[in-house]
N, C-alpha and C positions, 0 to 999 in steps of 0.2 A: 898614546894612541887609544882612542875609545872604540870598542867594538860593540856594535848594536846587535845583540844576540837575537832580537826579534826578527831580524831579516834572514837568519840562518834557516835553511829549509830542512825539514825532516826527510829522512830517506823514504822513498816510496818503492813499491814493488815493480820490478821489471818483468817478473815471471812468477807464476804460482803453479805447483803441481802436487799431486797426492800419490803416495806410494806406501803400501802396508799400513794404512791408517795414520800416517804421518803427513803433515802439511808442510810443504817447503816453500820458502820465498827467496827469490834472488832480488836483492835491493839495489838501488841506484848507486850505492857506495860499494857494490860488488860483494857484500857479505851474503852468505846463504845461511838462513836460519830455519829451524824446523821445530815443530811442536806436535804432540799427539792430538788427534781429533777429539779424543776422550776428555781433554781439558775443558771442553765446551759442552754444556748440557745438551743442546740440540744436536750438535755434531756427533756426540757419543751414541745417540740413538739411530744415526743414519747408517744405511748399508754402504758398501764400497762403491756401488754404482752412483749413489746419490752424492757421496763425497767427491767423486771425480768431476762433478758438474760445477766446479768453482770457477768464478770469473773475477777479473780485476775490474773495479768500478771507481767512479769519482776521481778520475785522473790517477788511478792506481794507488790511492790511499786507503782503499777498502777492498776486502774480499767479500764476494756475494754468492750465496747458494740460493738461487731463485726458488727451486722446488721446496727447500726447507725454510724459506723466509728468514734466512740468517745472514747477518752482516757483521764483519769483524774488521776493525781498523788496524792498519799496520802500526800506527802509534800505540794502540792498546796492546798489541802483541809485544812490541819492543819494551813497553813499560811493565810487562808481566801481568796484565789485567785479564786473567782467565776466569771462566765461570765454573769453578770446580764444584 
């Protein structure tokens, strides 16, 4: 049996929230992952109120902070692509 991996879908976010400068994602495969806001240059400079204003965009494959003009993809997070 041949499996076409190009048809496999990447997990996307079902929910996103921020607590104590940690960003949490609940994925469609039911994993919950978290990472510090300080791992991203722009987010590290944001105050707590600005961090709370995160939204899921692009069919939940990206996180968006409109006021900060910052976008982060779920795939990038899962691959460990942080802007240290």
